[in-house]
N, C-alpha and C positions, 0 to 999 in steps of 0.2 A: 504493500500500500504506500502511496506517495503522500507524505505529510498528513496521514490519517484518512486519506480518501482512497476508496476502492475504485480505480479508474476503469472506464470503458476500454476494452481491448479488441473486441470483435463484434461485428454486426452483419446480419443478413435478413432479407425479407422473409417473413413467415409464409407458410403455405397459402394462407388466405390473402396475402399481399397487402392488406391494409395495415398490418402490424410489422414493426421492426423488432427483431429479436436480437438483444444485445448481451454480450458476455462480459462480465467484469473480471478483473485480474484475479479475484479470489475464486473464480469458477462459477460464481452465481450467475444465473441467467434471468434477465428481466425483459419485459415487452413494452414497447411504446406504440401508442396509436398515433399515426401521422395523418393529419387532416388539413384542409385548406378552407377555413370557415369564411374567409373573405379573400378577394383577389389580392395577391401580394402578401398574404399572411400564412405562415406555417405554424400549425399547432402540434407540439410534441408532448404527449401525455402518457404518464405511467398507467398501465392497466395490469390486471391480474394475469397469471400465466395462461389462462384460458381466453384472454381478450375481453373479459367482462369489465364493466365500469367499476371503479374502486368503491363505489357506494356513497351513501349520504354523509358518513362521518367525515368531518373536515371540509365539507363542501362550503362554498362561499357564494354570496349573492353579488359578487363583483361584476359578473358578466350579464349582458342582455341575452335573450334567446338567440342562439346561433345555429345555422344550418350544419348538418353533419355531412361534410363532403370529403370522403376518403381521398388521400393523395395516392398517386400511382407510384409504386415502389418496384424497382427492378435492379438486378445486379448489373454493374458495369465494371470495366477494369479499374481496380483500385478502390472499389467501395459499392455503395448502394445509392442509386439516383432516386430522388424524391421530387415528383413534379405535380403540378396542378395549376389552376388559373393564376398567372402572375408569379408562380413559384417554380424555381429550378434549383434544387439543393442537392448536396452530396454528403452523405455520411461516410467518411473514409474508412477503408479497411484497416484493421490493426496489423502491427508487425512486431516480430520479436528479433528481427535481423539486427545484429550489432548490439543487442541489449544484453546485460548481465543475465545469467541463468535465473529463471523464475520471474523476470520482469518483462513488460511490454511497453512499447512506445505509446504516448498519448494518442488518442483516436480523435481525428479532426471532424468538424462539421462546417460546411460552407453554404451560405445562402446570401447571394449578392455581396454586400460589403461586410456581412457578418462572417467572422472566421473564428472558430475555436482553434486553440493551439494544437499542432501536431508536429511530427518529425519534419525537419531536423530541429526547429526552434523549440518545440515542446519540451525537449530534454533540459533546456536552460531555464524553464519557468518553474517557480517554486510551488505551483499547485496545478492539479489536473482536474478535469471534469469527471464526475462519477458519483458513486454512492458514498455518503458520509456516515459511518457507523455511529451508534449512540455512544456517548461517554458520560461520565458522572455529571449530572446537572443538565444535560442536553440530550434531547431525543435524536434519533437518526434523522438524516436529511439527504440533500442532494447539492451538488456543486456544478455550476456551469462556468466556463472560462471564455474570455473574449480577447482576441487580439486587438489592441488599440492602434489604429493607423497613425503614422507620424503626423504631427500637427493637427490632429483631430481633437474635438472637444466632446464631452458627454454632459447631458442635461437630464432633467426629470427628477424622480424620487420624491415628489411632493414638495412640502414646505422646507425651505432651508434659509436660515438666518445668515449663512455665510456666503451666499451667492449662487448664481445659476450654474457656473462652470464647475463640474465635479471631478475633472481629471486631476489625479494626484491626491485624492482624498479618500478617507474611509467614510462610509455612511451606514449607520445603524438605523434601518427603517423600522422604527418601533415607536408607536405613539406614546407620548409622555406628557404629563401636566408640567408645563414649563415654569410655573410659579413666578410669573411676571419677569422672566429673564429675557436677555437678548444676546445675539452674537454667538451663541453656542451651536454646536453641531447636534442639536436635538430639536424635536418639533412635535406639535400637536397632531399634525396631519401628514402621514407618510404614505407614499404611493409606490408600489413595486414595479415601476415602469421607468426604464432608462433608455435613452436614445442618443445617437451620435450624429453630428453633421457629416460624418463619413458616409452615412446612408443606411444605418441599421437601427432597429429598436428591439428591445427585449422586455416583455411584460410577463411577470410571474403571477399566476392566478392563485393567490394565497391571502387569507385574512390574518396571517401571523406575521411576525417580524422577518425581515430579510437583511442579511449583512452583505454589504458591497465594499469591495476593495477595488477602487477604480484608478489603477496606476499608482497606488500608494506604496505597495511592497515591491512591485516590478513595474518600471515606468511604461512598459508597452503592453501590460496585461491587466485585465479586470477579472475579478473572481466574485461570483454571486452565490451566496449560500442561503438555502431554504431548509429549515428544520420541519419535520413532520412526515407523515406517511405518504403524502402525495407529491408528485412532481408534475406540474402543468405549465409548460412554457409556450409563449407565443413569440415567434420571430417575425419582425416587420421589416419591410424594405422600402426605401425611397428617400426623397428629400424631406426637410423638416415638416412642411405642411402635409405631405402625403403620409408620413409616419404618424403625425398627430391625428389626422382624420381616420386612419386605420385603427389606432388605439381607441378613439371615441366610437368607432363602429363596433368594437368589441365590448366596451363598458358603458356606452350610452352617452348621448350628447348632454350638454349642460342644461340645467333648469332654465326654462323660458321665463323671463321676468316680465310682469305686467308693466305698462308704461309708467305708472306712478312710482315704481321702484327706482327709476332713473333720476328721481328728484333729489331733494335734500332731506337726509335723516338727521334729526336732532336728538341728542341724548346726553345724559350724564348718569353717574352712579351715586345717587339717583335723585329723581324727583320723588318727593315723599307724599304728596297729596295731589288729588285731581285739580284742586284750585291752583296749586303751584304750577302745574303743567299749563293751565290756561293763561296764567299771568306771564309765564315765560314766552308763550306763543304771541301774546299781545305785544310784549316788548320787542320781539323780533319783527313783527309786522310793522310796528311804528318806525322801526329803523330801516324798513325796506328790504328786510332779509327774508326770502321765501323759505317755507317749511312745508314738506309734504308728508313726513312721517315723524312721530314722536315716540321714543322708546322709554319704557319704565322698567327698572330693575325691581324696586321694592314695592310690589303690589300685593305681596302675601303677608300673612300675619307673622311668619317667622322671617327674620332678616336673612337676606341672601348671603351676606359675607359671614354670617355666623353658622348657618346650617348647611349651606351649599347643597341643598336638596329641595325637592318640590313635594312637601308633605302637608302643608297647611292650606286653608282656604284663603280667598281674597280678604284683605283688610278693609272691611266695609266702612269703618270709621274714617278711613283716609281716601278710599276709592269706592264710593257708594254705587249701588246698582245703576247702570246706565250712564256712568261717568264719561265714557268715551263719545257719547252722542254730541256733546258740545263741540268736540273737535271735528267729528264727522260732518256736522252741519257746515263747517268751514272748509270742507274738502281735505281735511288732514286725517290720515290714518294713524293707528296706534300699533305699537309693538310691545310685547311682554317677554320677560325672562322666564325660561323653564330649564329643567335638566332631567336626566333619566334616573335620578337616585331618590331613595326614600330615607328619611332620617330614622336611624335606629331608636327604638324605644317609644316611638309614636304609635297611637292607635292604628294609623294606616299601615305602618310596618308590621304590626302584630296581625292585622287582618290579611295582608298579602302573604305573610309567612304561612298562615293557616291554609290559604288557597294555593300555595306553591308557586306564586308568581314572581318570586325573587330568584336571582342566580344563587346557586348553592355551592357548598364545599363538598368534598368526597363523603363526609358524614351526613349530608343532607341538611345542614344548617345554612341559613342565609350567610353569604360571604360578602365582606365589605370590600370597597375599592382599595387598591394597593397603597393609596396615599392618605386615606381617611377612614378610621375605624367606625365612624358613625354613618357612613354613606353606603346604602345597600342598593345595587343596581337591579333594575327590572329586567326580567329574562324575556327578551323579544323573540327568542326561538320557540317559546311556548305559545301556541296559537291563542289560548284563552287569555294569557297575560297580555299578549300584544293587543287583542281586541279590547280588553279592559282599558289599556292605556290610550289607545286611539279614541275610544269613546269619551274618555275623560278629557282629552285635549279638545276634541270636537265640541263638547259641551262648553268648555271654557271659551273657545272662540266665539260661539254663539252668544254666551252670556256677557262676556267682556267687550265684544264688538271689535276685537283687534284683528288686523289683517296681516300681522307678521309676528314671528317669535324669534327670540335669540335662543337657539337650542344649544345651550352651553354644556361643557364637560363631555364625558364619554371615552376618555383616554386610558384611565388607570384600571383596566381589568386585570385582576391578579392571576398569577400562574395557577393557583389552586382552585380556580373557578370551574364548576361543572354546569353545563347548560342542559336544558330540557332535551335538545336534539342529540345529546351525546358528545358534543364538542367540548373542548377544555379551554382554559384560559389562554394558553399560548396561541391557539388557533383563532381566538377571537380578539386578541389584543388590538389589532388595527380595525377589524371589520365590525366590532361592536358599534362604533360610531355610525357606520353605514346602516346597520339594522335599526338603530335609533332614529336616524334621519328619514328612513323609509316610512317608519310609523308616523313621524311628524308630518311628512308630506301627505300621507293618506288621510290623516285627520283634517288637514287643511282642505283637501279636495272634498271631503264629505261636508265640511261646514261652510266653505266659501268658494268652492270650485277653483277657478284660476286666479281669483282675487286674493292671493295669499303668497307670502314669501317667508320661508324659513332661512335663517342665517345661523350657521353652525361653526364650531371650532375644530372638532375632531373629524376623522374620516379616513378614507383610503380610496383605492380605485373604485369607480362607480358612484362615489358620493356626489359627484358633480351632477348626477341626474336629479337629485332630490333636494338639494339645498345650495344656497350661496354659502361662501366660507370667508371668515375673516381671519386675520393673521395672528390673533391671540392677544394676550395682555402685555403689550410692549411698553417700556418706560418712556416717559415724556422727556426725551433728551435727543440731541442730534444723532447720537449713535443708535438710539431707539428708532428714529426715523429711517436711518439707512438700513438697519436690520429689517424693518418692516418692508421697505422697498424690495430688498433682496427676497424676502419671503413670498410676497405676492407675485413677483416675477417668476420665481421658481415654481410656485403653484400653477401659474399660467402655462409654463412649459411642460407641466404634467397633466394638462387637459382640463384644468379648472378655468371656467370663463367668468362666472359671477363671483369675483374675489373682492374683498373689502378689507378695511382695517379701521382702527379707532383714530379718527381724525383728531390730532392733538396729542396722541399717545394716551395710554391707559392710566398711568400713575406717576406721581412723585412720592418720595418717602413720607414727607410731611402730610401731603394730601391723603395718602392711604391711611395713615394713623388717624387723621381727623374723620375719615369716612367710617372707620370702625367705631369711633366714639359716637358719631351722629346716629348710628343704628340704635342706640339706647333710647333716643328721644324721637327720632324721625321728624326733627324740626324742619319745617319748610324754609326755603330761602336762606339756609345756613351754609350751603356749599360755597366754597370760594374758588376764584380763579387761581390756578397753580402752575401754569406753563409759562416759561419765558416768552414774552410777547412776540419777539422776532421769530422764535421757533414756531409758536402757534400760528402766526400769519403764514409762514412758509408751508406748514403742514396742511393748513386749511386750503391753500392754493393747490397743493398737490392732490388733496382729496377730491377736488372738483374734477380731476382727470383720471379717476379710477372707476371701475364698473359700478360700484355702489358708493356714493358719497355719504359717509356716515360718521358723525361726530360722537365720541364717547370717551369717558374717563371718570376717575373718582373725584376730580375737580370740575369746575364749570367749563363747558366747552362751547357755549354760545358766543358768536362774535361780539355781541353786545357786552360781554363780561370783560373785554380786553381793551386797553387804551389805543389811541391812534399812534401810528398808522396801521397797526395790525387789525384793528376793528374794521376800517374801511376796506383793507385788502381782502379780508375774509368775506365780507358782505359782497364785494364785487365778484369774488370767486363763486359764491352761491348763486348770484344772479346770472353769471355766465353759465353755470351748470344748468339752470332752467332753460336757457336757449339751446343747450346741447342735447336735451332729452330725446328729441326726434332722431338726431344723428345716432345716438347710442342705441336706441331701440332698433333702428334700421340696420345697424352694423353687426348685430348678433347673427352671424351667418354660418355658424358651425365651428369656426376656429375660435380659440379664446379671444375675448374682447380686448384684453391687455396683451399686446404682442411684443415680447422682447425682440431685440434686433436680430438674433439668429433665426427667429421664426419669420419675422417680417421681411428679411432680406437674406434668404438662404444662399450660402455660397459666397457671400461678400465678407472678406476678412476684416475690413474696417468696421463693418456693422457688428461682427462678432466681438470685436474688442470693446464696443460701446455697451458694456454690461449693465450700466446703471441708468439706462434710458429705454424708451419703448415707444411703440405706436399704439395709440388707442383707436381701435378700429383701423380701417385702411388709410385714413387721411389726416390724422392728428399726431404730431410728434411731441413727445413730452420728455423733458430732462429736468427732474426735480432739483431744487436747491438743496444741497446736502450739508452745508456748513454755514455758520454765521458769516455775515458780510455781503451775501448776495451774488457772489461770483460763481460761474459754472462753465466748465469746458465740456463740449458735447459734439457728437458727430451729426452732420446734416446730410441726409440722403440727397440724391440728385434732384434737381428741380427748384422751383421757387416756393418759398414758405412764408406765409403771412402770420403776423403775431396775433395771438388771442388775448394776451394780457400785457400789452404795452412794450415788449421787447422790440428791437429793430428787426425788420424783415431779414430773412436769411436766404442764401442761395447755395446749393450744394453741387457736387458732393465735396465733403471735407470737414475737418475738425475746426470748430469755432469756439471762441471764448466771449462771454457776455458778462456784464455787470448789471444786476437788476436792482432798481430802487424798490422800496417796500411794496408798492402796488404793481410791480412788474414781475413776470414769471416766464420762464422759457417753455412756452407751449405754442405750437405753430400748426396751421392748417395748410394743406396743399392749395396752391393757387389754381384757379380754373377748374374747380370741382363742384361749383354751384353751391358752396357753403358760405357765401358772403354774409348771410344772416347771422352767423355766429359772431361776426366782427362788430356788430352794431348794438350798442346798449339801448334797450327800450326803457326810457325814463318815465313812462306813464304808469307802470305797475311792476311790482316785483315778480 
């Protein structure tokens, strides 16, 4: 075995030709089903020795319904040819020539730009593809290896606070509660999908963690490790847009947002009474700042920051029945905080324990999340528990009149969890958030049809079908802004279109301490502004150029809470956002709405180097201000570009530097695209 792996050493088509029979160095034989579910996509899936499906245990809801199209397998000199629509691959034959006794050379696999290492280079690589036997603390699994072409880059993996380019890095794709951090190589939302501008993509159909060594150990090699009984790989071929579209064809296209969702979302953590919400909206209206959605965290009897669970009823002394109607009459929708946990020791937890609706440990007792002994997750694999939860949320939507929810948490499923469908904690670590969001989406459809938007924090492949996603609880600092930008760009390159973040950042240390204290009294109008005004103004301007413009944080986030010139800069950005709604709505065309430069300009090396800017839809170029002082260097694509917030016009292609006054921001629209209406401020109404 090579470095603990039992490598593939021989392969041949099985008698029924749909299956590939592969021999490992240990002598063990396994069978893989080879299919072509979509043109240009090769699926290689482990099956039983008889060719049967491995069964429901460990199955994940990551995929949409896919056709079963067997690939054609035939022997050719040097290996097995695998063909189908848009697929021509070869699984190379193994050899023992020149190898020490008892050893075999690594066995290659080629499909377009995708290459697994084989002789002669494979002997120099410190890891091989094959079976990974169980060891103490880790179940068995599988390893795939990839040759990294010179000067190529790798993207994907879901959320990353360290940037979109993954080459030279380790990634542990395991969802985790970030606890208000930034800049680290861990994330709330991980997606087992990697792709390269060399022309390949690799998607691993698993709800559990995936470890990726992407040129970190060996500069020209990637190693992908999946633990568990199943191995289900999809190989994709093509340029960046083609690979992204193929991946979305496998896992589903992003949630379609209603028109109002492209407006301005106003929030803080939290408004404490219905009257406070109305007063806040009145103040924004008087200042000429539009508001389309207002979000409330603290609408329950139990404080969110204390219990971190949805166990109590609405606080009717602060939010009386029908409270949202005053906002609905003004065309403003409301959003409420929820999560999938129940507080231990509450009557609801006791009732759900008796009914068997909570995730359990091996002894059959309710299991708590890995980070909080008082939070008990609902078991969405139990049909009765799922129906109870969907009905509960649907009734809430009808009673409270809200059109959106912040579907928080879902990351910390413990390894000792046992689900009703037989799956275990490691298999549900990443996909629990997906199950949760599917239930949220179904409740919204029942109660409100298409007039509903869930915004979630956790998730994995397929989550983009059911929810928008925000980047998590990032600090209100310049480094927090940059980490947030990196995160949403990385999510976009992983197939998420409706991405968002907390405009202004989520927290400062002093504001968070004050927020905890305010939960004791729920005193309205007591939350203070806490963000450096220059940073707030720049973050508000950037928020206007993201798929969902949403302010949120433990301090005040309304533009009216900040001094000039940040106040006017933020209000101008909100007004511009209103003019952009139609453009954004019409630009949701299948690709992610936020398009990092490697996706927007595939094959252009200068664009690839411009990692901290992006296209919003096809025609708006955005280069956020990342440091105090207002200067920014960015790459301008070919053509003429007109300013949306006061910067000088630009002409490309090439790198440019601008200095922006407080009311200016580097965002530009292509000339001659019929979008001149975005350039003109309507002074008659917000």
